C-alpha positions as CSV (number, residue, x, y, z in Angstrom):
1,X,-0.1,-0.1,0.2
2,X,1.8,3.2,-0.8
3,X,1.6,5.9,1.6
4,X,-0.6,8.4,-0.2
5,X,-3.5,5.4,0.0
6,X,-2.8,5.5,3.9
7,X,-3.3,9.2,4.2
8,X,-6.5,8.7,2.6
9,X,-7.5,6.1,4.6
10,X,-6.6,8.1,8.1
11,X,-8.3,11.3,6.7
12,X,-11.9,8.9,5.7
13,X,-11.6,7.9,9.1
14,X,-11.3,11.3,10.5
15,X,-14.3,12.7,8.3
16,X,-16.8,9.5,9.9
17,X,-16.0,9.9,13.5
18,X,-16.4,13.8,13.2
19,X,-13.4,14.3,15.1
20,X,-11.4,17.7,14.3
21,X,-8.0,18.4,15.9
22,X,-7.4,21.9,17.6
23,X,-3.9,22.4,16.5
24,X,-3.1,22.5,20.3
25,X,-5.7,24.9,21.4
26,X,-8.6,22.6,22.9
27,X,-8.1,20.3,25.1
28,X,-8.9,17.2,23.0
29,X,-6.8,18.6,20.5
30,X,-3.0,17.5,19.7
31,X,-1.2,20.0,21.3
32,X,2.6,20.8,21.7
33,X,2.9,19.4,25.1
34,X,2.2,16.2,23.0
35,X,4.9,15.9,20.4
36,X,6.9,13.2,22.5
37,X,3.9,11.1,22.2
38,X,4.1,10.6,18.0
39,X,4.5,7.5,16.4
40,X,7.0,6.6,13.5
41,X,5.7,5.5,10.3
42,X,7.2,3.2,7.9
43,X,7.9,5.1,5.0
44,X,9.4,2.0,2.4
45,X,7.0,-0.5,0.7
46,X,6.1,-4.1,0.8
47,X,9.1,-6.1,0.1
48,X,8.1,-8.0,-3.1
49,X,5.2,-6.2,-4.1
50,X,4.2,-4.4,-7.4
51,X,4.4,-0.8,-7.6
52,X,1.2,0.8,-7.6
53,X,0.0,3.3,-10.5
54,X,0.9,7.0,-9.4
55,X,-2.0,8.8,-7.8
56,X,-4.0,11.6,-9.8
57,X,-2.9,15.1,-9.1
58,X,-4.9,16.9,-6.8
59,X,-4.3,19.9,-4.9
60,X,-2.8,18.9,-1.3
61,X,-4.2,22.2,0.4
62,X,-7.6,20.7,-0.2
63,X,-7.2,17.5,2.0
64,X,-7.8,17.7,5.3
65,X,-5.2,17.7,8.1
66,X,-3.3,14.3,8.5
67,X,-3.3,13.5,12.2
68,X,-0.2,13.6,13.8
69,X,1.3,10.1,14.3
70,X,3.2,10.7,10.8
71,X,7.6,11.0,10.5
72,X,7.5,15.0,9.1
73,X,10.1,13.9,5.9
74,X,7.7,11.0,5.0
75,X,4.4,13.5,4.5
76,X,6.4,16.3,3.1
77,X,7.7,14.1,0.6
78,X,4.3,12.8,-0.1
79,X,3.0,16.5,-0.4
80,X,5.3,18.2,-2.5
81,X,3.4,21.3,-2.5
82,X,2.6,22.4,1.2
83,X,4.3,25.6,2.1
84,X,4.3,24.3,5.6
85,X,6.1,21.0,4.6
86,X,8.9,22.7,2.5
87,X,10.9,23.1,5.9
88,X,10.1,20.1,7.3
89,X,11.4,17.9,4.8
90,X,14.4,20.0,4.9
91,X,15.1,19.5,8.5
92,X,14.3,15.6,7.9
93,X,17.3,15.2,6.0
94,X,19.5,16.8,8.4
95,X,18.0,14.5,11.1
96,X,17.0,17.3,13.0
97,X,12.9,16.7,12.4
98,X,10.8,14.5,14.2
99,X,7.8,16.0,15.2
100,X,4.7,17.7,12.9
101,X,4.2,21.4,13.8
102,X,0.8,22.0,15.0
103,X,-0.3,24.4,12.5
104,X,0.3,21.8,9.6
105,X,-2.6,19.8,10.8
106,X,-4.4,22.9,11.9
107,X,-8.2,23.2,10.1
108,X,-7.9,27.0,9.7
109,X,-4.8,26.5,7.0
110,X,-7.5,24.6,4.6
111,X,-8.0,27.4,2.0
112,X,-11.8,25.5,0.9
113,X,-12.8,26.3,4.5
114,X,-10.8,29.8,5.2
115,X,-9.1,30.9,2.2
116,X,-5.3,31.5,2.1
117,X,-3.4,30.7,5.2
118,X,-2.2,33.3,7.4
119,X,1.4,33.2,8.1
120,X,1.0,33.9,11.9
121,X,-0.6,30.8,12.2
122,X,2.3,28.6,10.7
123,X,5.2,29.4,13.3
124,X,7.4,26.7,11.2
125,X,9.6,23.8,12.6
126,X,11.3,26.2,15.4
127,X,8.0,25.5,17.6
128,X,9.1,21.8,18.0
129,X,12.5,22.4,19.0
130,X,13.0,23.0,22.7
131,X,14.6,26.3,23.2
132,X,17.6,26.1,25.6
133,X,17.9,29.0,27.4
134,X,20.6,30.1,29.8
135,X,19.7,30.2,33.4
136,X,19.2,34.0,34.8
137,X,21.8,35.5,37.5
138,X,18.7,35.2,40.0
139,X,17.7,31.4,39.3
140,X,20.2,28.6,40.8
141,X,20.2,25.6,38.8
142,X,18.4,22.3,40.1
143,X,20.9,20.3,41.8
144,X,19.3,17.0,40.3
145,X,19.4,18.5,36.5
146,X,22.6,16.1,36.2
147,X,20.1,13.6,36.1
148,X,18.2,14.2,33.1
149,X,19.2,12.3,29.6
150,X,21.5,14.8,27.8
151,X,20.4,15.6,24.0
152,X,22.5,17.3,21.9
153,X,22.0,21.1,21.2
154,X,18.7,21.6,19.1
155,X,17.6,18.0,19.1
156,X,14.6,16.1,20.4
157,X,14.0,12.7,20.5
158,X,12.1,11.4,17.6
159,X,10.2,8.1,19.2
160,X,8.9,7.9,22.5
161,X,6.5,5.6,22.9
162,X,3.1,6.6,24.0
163,X,2.6,4.0,26.5
164,X,5.8,3.9,27.6
165,X,6.4,4.8,31.5
166,X,8.2,8.3,32.4
167,X,11.3,8.1,34.0
168,X,11.3,8.6,37.7
169,X,13.1,11.5,39.2
170,X,14.6,11.4,42.2
171,X,13.7,13.2,45.2
172,X,14.3,17.0,46.0
173,X,17.4,17.1,48.6
174,X,16.5,18.5,52.1
175,X,17.8,21.9,53.0
176,X,20.5,20.8,55.2
177,X,22.0,19.0,52.3
178,X,21.2,22.2,50.0
179,X,22.9,24.3,52.9
180,X,26.0,22.2,52.6
181,X,25.9,21.9,48.8
182,X,25.9,25.9,48.5
183,X,29.0,26.0,50.7
184,X,30.9,23.2,49.8
185,X,34.7,24.1,49.4
186,X,34.5,27.5,50.8
187,X,36.6,28.4,54.1
188,X,34.5,29.2,57.4
189,X,34.7,32.6,58.6
190,X,37.0,33.9,60.9
191,X,37.0,37.0,63.0
192,X,38.7,39.8,62.3
193,X,41.5,40.9,65.1
194,X,39.5,44.0,66.0
195,X,36.5,41.9,67.0
196,X,38.6,40.3,69.8
197,X,39.3,43.9,71.5
198,X,37.1,44.4,74.3
199,X,34.1,46.9,74.6
200,X,36.0,49.0,76.6
201,X,38.8,49.1,74.7
202,X,36.7,50.2,71.4
203,X,35.1,52.6,73.3
204,X,38.4,54.2,73.9
205,X,39.5,54.0,70.0
206,X,36.1,55.5,69.2
207,X,36.2,58.6,71.8
208,X,38.9,60.1,69.1
209,X,37.1,59.9,66.5
210,X,34.6,62.9,65.3
211,X,31.0,62.9,64.9
212,X,30.8,62.0,61.2
213,X,33.2,59.2,61.7
214,X,31.3,57.7,64.5
215,X,28.0,58.0,62.1
216,X,30.1,56.1,59.5
217,X,31.3,53.6,62.1
218,X,27.8,53.3,63.2
219,X,26.6,51.0,60.3
220,X,29.5,48.7,60.2
221,X,28.0,45.7,62.4
222,X,25.4,45.5,64.9
223,X,28.5,45.6,67.7
224,X,29.6,48.6,66.6
225,X,25.7,50.2,66.4
226,X,25.4,49.8,70.1
227,X,28.8,50.7,70.9
228,X,28.9,54.1,69.1
229,X,25.4,55.6,70.7
230,X,27.1,54.9,74.1
231,X,26.6,58.5,75.5
232,X,30.4,58.2,76.9
233,X,31.2,58.9,73.1
234,X,28.9,61.8,72.8
235,X,30.5,64.4,75.2
236,X,30.9,66.5,72.1
237,X,29.2,67.1,69.0
238,X,30.5,69.2,65.8
239,X,28.7,69.5,62.6
240,X,29.7,72.0,59.9
241,X,28.8,72.7,55.8
242,X,26.4,74.9,54.5
243,X,24.2,72.0,53.5
244,X,24.2,70.2,56.4
245,X,20.5,69.6,57.8
246,X,21.6,70.7,61.7
247,X,18.0,70.5,63.0
248,X,17.6,67.0,61.6
249,X,20.7,65.4,62.8
250,X,20.5,66.8,66.1
251,X,17.0,65.8,66.3
252,X,17.9,62.1,65.4
253,X,21.2,62.2,67.5
254,X,19.2,63.3,70.7
255,X,16.7,60.6,69.8
256,X,19.3,58.0,69.6
257,X,20.5,59.2,72.8
258,X,18.0,58.7,74.9
259,X,16.6,55.5,73.0
260,X,16.4,53.4,76.3
261,X,14.1,55.7,77.4
262,X,12.6,58.3,75.3
263,X,11.6,61.6,76.4
264,X,14.3,62.1,78.8
265,X,18.0,64.2,79.2
266,X,21.2,63.9,77.7
267,X,23.4,64.9,80.4
268,X,26.8,64.1,78.3
269,X,26.5,66.6,76.0
270,X,28.7,69.0,77.0
271,X,30.3,70.9,74.0
272,X,28.3,71.5,70.6
273,X,30.0,73.3,67.5
274,X,27.7,73.8,64.7
275,X,30.1,76.5,62.7
276,X,29.3,77.3,59.2
277,X,25.2,75.0,59.7
278,X,23.3,78.3,57.8
279,X,20.6,75.6,57.9
280,X,20.3,75.7,61.2
281,X,16.9,77.5,63.0
282,X,15.6,78.2,66.3
283,X,13.7,74.8,66.1
284,X,16.5,72.6,66.3
285,X,18.7,74.6,68.9
286,X,15.5,75.0,70.9
287,X,15.4,71.2,71.0
288,X,19.1,70.8,72.1
289,X,18.8,73.3,75.3
290,X,15.7,71.1,76.6
291,X,17.4,67.5,75.7
292,X,21.1,68.8,77.1
293,X,20.9,71.0,80.2
294,X,24.6,70.3,81.1
295,X,25.8,72.3,78.1
296,X,28.7,74.2,78.4
297,X,30.2,75.2,75.3
298,X,28.4,76.5,72.1
299,X,30.0,77.6,68.9
300,X,27.4,78.9,66.3
301,X,29.5,80.7,63.9
302,X,27.8,82.2,61.0
303,X,24.3,80.3,61.9
304,X,22.5,83.4,60.5
305,X,19.1,82.3,61.3
306,X,19.5,81.8,64.9
307,X,17.9,84.7,66.5
308,X,17.1,85.8,70.2
309,X,14.7,83.6,71.4
310,X,16.9,80.4,70.8
311,X,19.6,81.7,72.3
312,X,17.1,82.7,75.3
313,X,16.4,79.1,75.4
314,X,19.9,78.0,75.1
315,X,20.9,80.0,78.4
316,X,17.5,79.4,80.4
317,X,18.0,75.7,79.9
318,X,21.5,75.7,80.3
319,X,22.5,77.5,83.3
320,X,26.1,76.2,83.4
321,X,26.6,77.4,79.9
322,X,30.3,78.7,80.0
323,X,31.6,79.7,76.4
324,X,29.3,81.2,73.8
325,X,30.1,82.2,70.1
326,X,27.4,83.8,67.9
327,X,30.0,85.0,65.5
328,X,28.1,86.0,62.2
329,X,24.9,85.9,63.7
330,X,22.7,89.2,62.6
331,X,19.8,88.5,64.1
332,X,21.3,88.1,67.3
333,X,20.9,91.8,69.4
334,X,20.8,90.5,73.2
335,X,21.4,87.6,75.4
336,X,18.8,87.4,78.2
337,X,16.5,85.2,79.9
338,X,13.1,83.7,78.3
339,X,9.8,85.1,79.5
340,X,9.2,82.2,81.5
341,X,12.2,83.5,83.7
342,X,12.3,86.8,83.1
343,X,11.1,87.6,87.0
344,X,13.3,85.8,88.5
345,X,16.2,87.4,89.4
346,X,19.5,85.2,88.0
347,X,22.3,85.5,86.3
348,X,24.5,83.6,83.4
349,X,27.7,81.7,84.2
350,X,28.8,82.6,80.9
351,X,32.6,83.5,81.0
352,X,33.5,84.0,77.4
353,X,31.2,85.4,74.5
354,X,31.8,86.6,70.8
355,X,29.6,88.9,69.5
356,X,31.6,89.5,66.4
357,X,29.9,91.0,63.2
358,X,26.8,91.3,65.1
359,X,26.0,94.2,63.5
360,X,22.3,95.0,65.3
361,X,23.8,95.0,68.5
362,X,22.9,98.5,70.0
363,X,24.0,99.7,73.5
364,X,20.7,98.6,75.2
365,X,21.6,95.0,74.0
366,X,25.0,95.5,75.2
367,X,23.9,96.8,78.7
368,X,21.3,93.4,79.1
369,X,24.3,91.1,78.1
370,X,26.9,92.6,80.6
371,X,24.3,92.6,83.0
372,X,23.3,89.3,83.0
373,X,26.7,87.9,83.2
374,X,28.8,89.3,85.8
375,X,31.1,86.1,85.3
376,X,32.7,87.5,81.8
377,X,36.1,87.3,81.4
378,X,36.5,87.4,77.6
379,X,34.3,89.4,75.1
380,X,34.6,90.4,71.4
381,X,32.7,93.0,69.5
382,X,34.5,93.3,66.5
383,X,32.6,95.2,63.8
384,X,29.6,96.2,66.0
385,X,29.1,99.3,64.2
386,X,26.3,100.5,66.3
387,X,27.9,100.0,69.5
388,X,29.3,103.6,71.1
389,X,30.9,104.9,74.2
390,X,27.3,104.8,76.1
391,X,27.5,100.7,75.6
392,X,31.1,100.5,76.5
393,X,30.5,102.5,79.7
394,X,28.6,99.6,81.1
395,X,31.2,96.9,80.5
396,X,33.4,98.2,83.3
397,X,30.2,98.8,85.9
398,X,29.3,94.9,85.5
399,X,32.2,92.9,84.4
400,X,35.0,93.7,86.8
401,X,36.8,90.8,85.6
402,X,37.1,91.4,82.3
403,X,40.4,90.1,81.0
404,X,40.4,90.5,77.5
405,X,37.8,93.2,75.4
406,X,38.0,93.3,71.6
407,X,36.0,96.7,69.7
408,X,38.0,96.8,66.5
409,X,36.7,99.1,63.6
410,X,33.6,100.0,66.0
411,X,33.9,103.2,64.3
412,X,32.0,105.4,67.0
413,X,34.2,104.4,69.9
414,X,36.4,107.6,71.2
415,X,39.1,108.5,73.6
416,X,36.2,108.6,76.5
417,X,35.3,104.7,75.8
418,X,38.7,103.9,77.0
419,X,38.8,106.4,79.7
420,X,35.7,103.8,81.3
421,X,37.8,100.6,80.4
422,X,40.2,102.4,82.4
423,X,38.5,101.3,85.4
424,X,39.4,97.6,84.8
425,X,42.4,98.3,86.3
426,X,44.8,95.4,86.1
427,X,42.5,92.9,85.2
428,X,42.9,93.9,81.9
429,X,45.2,91.6,79.8
430,X,44.1,91.8,76.3
431,X,42.7,95.1,74.4
432,X,42.4,95.8,70.8
433,X,41.0,98.9,69.0
434,X,42.2,98.5,65.7
435,X,41.1,101.0,63.1
436,X,39.1,103.2,66.0
437,X,39.6,106.3,64.0
438,X,38.7,108.4,67.1
439,X,41.3,107.2,69.6
440,X,44.4,109.2,70.1
441,X,46.9,109.4,72.3
442,X,45.0,110.4,75.7
443,X,43.1,106.9,75.8
444,X,45.8,104.9,74.9
445,X,48.1,107.0,77.8
446,X,45.1,106.5,80.1
447,X,45.0,102.7,79.5
448,X,48.1,102.3,79.7
449,X,48.8,103.8,83.5
450,X,45.8,101.9,84.8
451,X,46.0,98.7,82.9
452,X,50.1,98.1,83.4
453,X,49.2,93.9,83.2
454,X,48.8,94.3,79.7
455,X,50.1,91.6,77.3
456,X,48.3,92.4,74.1
457,X,47.9,95.9,73.0
458,X,46.5,96.5,69.1
459,X,46.2,99.8,67.8
460,X,46.6,99.3,64.4
461,X,44.7,101.9,62.0
462,X,44.9,104.3,64.8
463,X,46.5,107.2,63.2
464,X,46.5,109.7,65.9
465,X,48.6,107.6,68.1
466,X,52.4,108.4,68.2
467,X,55.4,108.2,70.5
468,X,54.1,109.9,73.1
469,X,51.7,107.4,73.4
470,X,54.5,104.7,73.0
471,X,56.8,105.9,75.6
472,X,54.1,106.0,78.1
473,X,53.0,102.2,77.3
474,X,56.7,101.0,77.1
475,X,57.4,102.5,81.0
476,X,54.4,100.8,82.2
477,X,53.3,97.9,80.4
478,X,56.8,96.0,80.6
479,X,55.0,92.8,80.6
480,X,53.9,93.4,77.1
481,X,54.1,90.4,74.9
482,X,52.4,91.2,71.6
483,X,52.1,95.3,70.1
484,X,50.6,96.0,67.0
485,X,50.9,99.7,65.8
486,X,50.8,99.5,62.3
487,X,49.7,102.4,60.5
488,X,50.5,104.9,63.2
489,X,52.9,108.1,63.8
490,X,55.5,106.0,65.4
491,X,59.0,106.9,64.8
492,X,62.6,105.4,65.8
493,X,62.7,107.2,69.0
494,X,59.2,105.0,70.3
495,X,60.7,102.0,69.0
496,X,63.4,102.5,71.2
497,X,61.4,103.3,74.0
498,X,59.9,100.3,73.6
499,X,62.9,97.7,73.0
500,X,64.5,98.9,76.0
501,X,61.7,98.4,78.2
502,X,60.0,96.0,77.1
503,X,62.9,93.4,76.0
504,X,60.2,90.5,76.6
505,X,58.1,91.2,73.4
506,X,57.4,88.3,71.5
507,X,55.2,89.8,68.0
508,X,55.7,93.2,66.6
509,X,53.8,94.6,63.7
510,X,55.2,97.7,62.2
511,X,53.4,97.3,58.5
512,X,52.7,100.4,56.7
513,X,54.6,102.8,59.4
514,X,56.3,104.8,56.8
515,X,58.2,106.8,59.6
516,X,60.6,104.1,60.9
517,X,64.0,103.4,59.5
518,X,66.7,100.4,59.7
519,X,67.7,102.1,63.2
520,X,64.5,101.5,64.7
521,X,64.4,98.1,63.2
522,X,68.1,97.3,64.6
523,X,67.4,98.6,68.3
524,X,64.6,96.2,68.4
525,X,66.4,93.2,67.1
526,X,69.6,94.1,69.7
527,X,67.2,94.3,73.0
528,X,64.5,91.9,72.4
529,X,66.4,88.4,71.0
530,X,63.5,86.4,71.9
531,X,61.3,88.1,69.0
532,X,59.4,85.0,67.1
533,X,57.5,87.7,64.6
534,X,57.8,90.7,62.8
535,X,55.9,92.2,60.3
536,X,57.6,94.7,58.1
537,X,55.4,95.1,55.6
538,X,55.3,98.5,53.3
539,X,57.8,99.7,55.7
540,X,61.2,101.4,54.3
541,X,63.3,98.6,56.1
542,X,66.2,97.7,53.7
543,X,68.1,94.7,53.9
544,X,70.6,95.9,56.1
545,X,68.0,96.1,58.5
546,X,66.6,92.5,57.7
547,X,69.7,91.1,58.4
548,X,70.3,92.4,61.5
549,X,67.3,91.2,63.0
550,X,67.9,87.6,61.4
551,X,71.4,88.1,63.3
552,X,70.1,88.8,66.8
553,X,66.5,87.0,66.4
554,X,67.1,83.2,65.5
555,X,63.8,82.2,65.3
556,X,62.2,85.2,64.1
557,X,59.9,84.9,61.2
558,X,59.4,88.4,59.2
559,X,56.8,89.0,56.9
560,X,58.0,91.6,54.1
561,X,57.2,92.8,50.8
562,X,60.4,93.5,49.5
563,X,61.6,90.7,46.7
564,X,65.4,91.7,47.8
565,X,65.5,90.0,51.1
566,X,66.1,86.4,51.1
């Protein structure tokens, strides 16, 4: 019996039973998962049988789709005109075929019923080949995948009996076996040498780290996290940077330090440095004041958003505050208690206050500050242009222990203010009236006679100061260590008096003093052998004077603008 007759019998058998293959879509059809259930067909004729006459020519597409149990190469040879079987024939020749594409026997490809076949439904031979895709990085290979039968890449078995039993896969391994397989060949974890240290030693090492470094260490491991947030490491908090969210940082630090008992205080914090934190506001500073009552040192340089109200909270809740630096806080005009304790007669324990560049500070605000801070020893008011002699008059009245006082660039201060400062007497050790144009020899003489224990005197830019006042300073203030007379009308005579009466002079500045010469510098070099710093910029000093200083003052650092010096 020829192959074509076998096909016709099968087609007639299907027509009688009314069966229809669904092409892999219905439950009763021949699906792609059933490809392995295919039976091979004997494509050769019976031995010794007479050849049958050739079949009549007919349209292959008008024949209903054959059932699946046929060899693809045989069917392709019998029906050479079918477009979906041309590729199968080629695959059969290369021994890659063996299963029929569902689109070949799909009833939708019969043109007699539905017209011309659509290429979208004829997926071709590639749908029969099992795709071998590489496992994704997230997908771990199966430990028992090695037991499956291996075939060449792109080739599937062509013969698998329908009734043959499926191979039994071994049971999956247990979790213990998977863990042992995963860590097979790996060395066990060894503790780092740092982990052998005790908590006390690690805390001692952490005590030398800054605030940012401690925050980084808290991310290393669980043990370091709990050690970092020990209160004994947070006696000092330092935050810097214009983009630093100081309010949020302070809130988180206080929260972690009080994690064992929320809402309590942080008595360990004593120093807080927030220099340059432009985003710091009164809200963050008020929280710090309420949670850190033992605060003693506070620096707020460049925090322009801080106002009087925040400072009132700080000095009210932190009675032990001794050091306060509000340089550049333009909104600060006064330091007083909050309204809650305004009626209580209390005094601040502040000993150091820096109000530099607080341009809005007035005489009234200065009076309140010195009235509330009787123990003040260091007061700096550089570039406070609104302060006058009336405000300076209150300083010696309340702050009798004042040792250092600076009113540089306070152009409204005159000799009358210096007369008032002279009441401080020998307590005053540091005085700076630089660039106070209204200060003259009269005021300097009065200060020199009364404050004879001066160690530092700065009269730079006071052009009314001359040799007359320098002679009094030299005779009265023989303990002077640093003197700045830049741009003053001082001559060689004044330098001679200073050198002979102040042999312990360490620093001297004669910058822009046009009336001095090498003679005056020679007196200084010969009598002040311990001179460490000399500024002769823009002064008529020659190489001879320069070499004299180098000869007698071995450790002196000379600042000059003469390119000929070497």
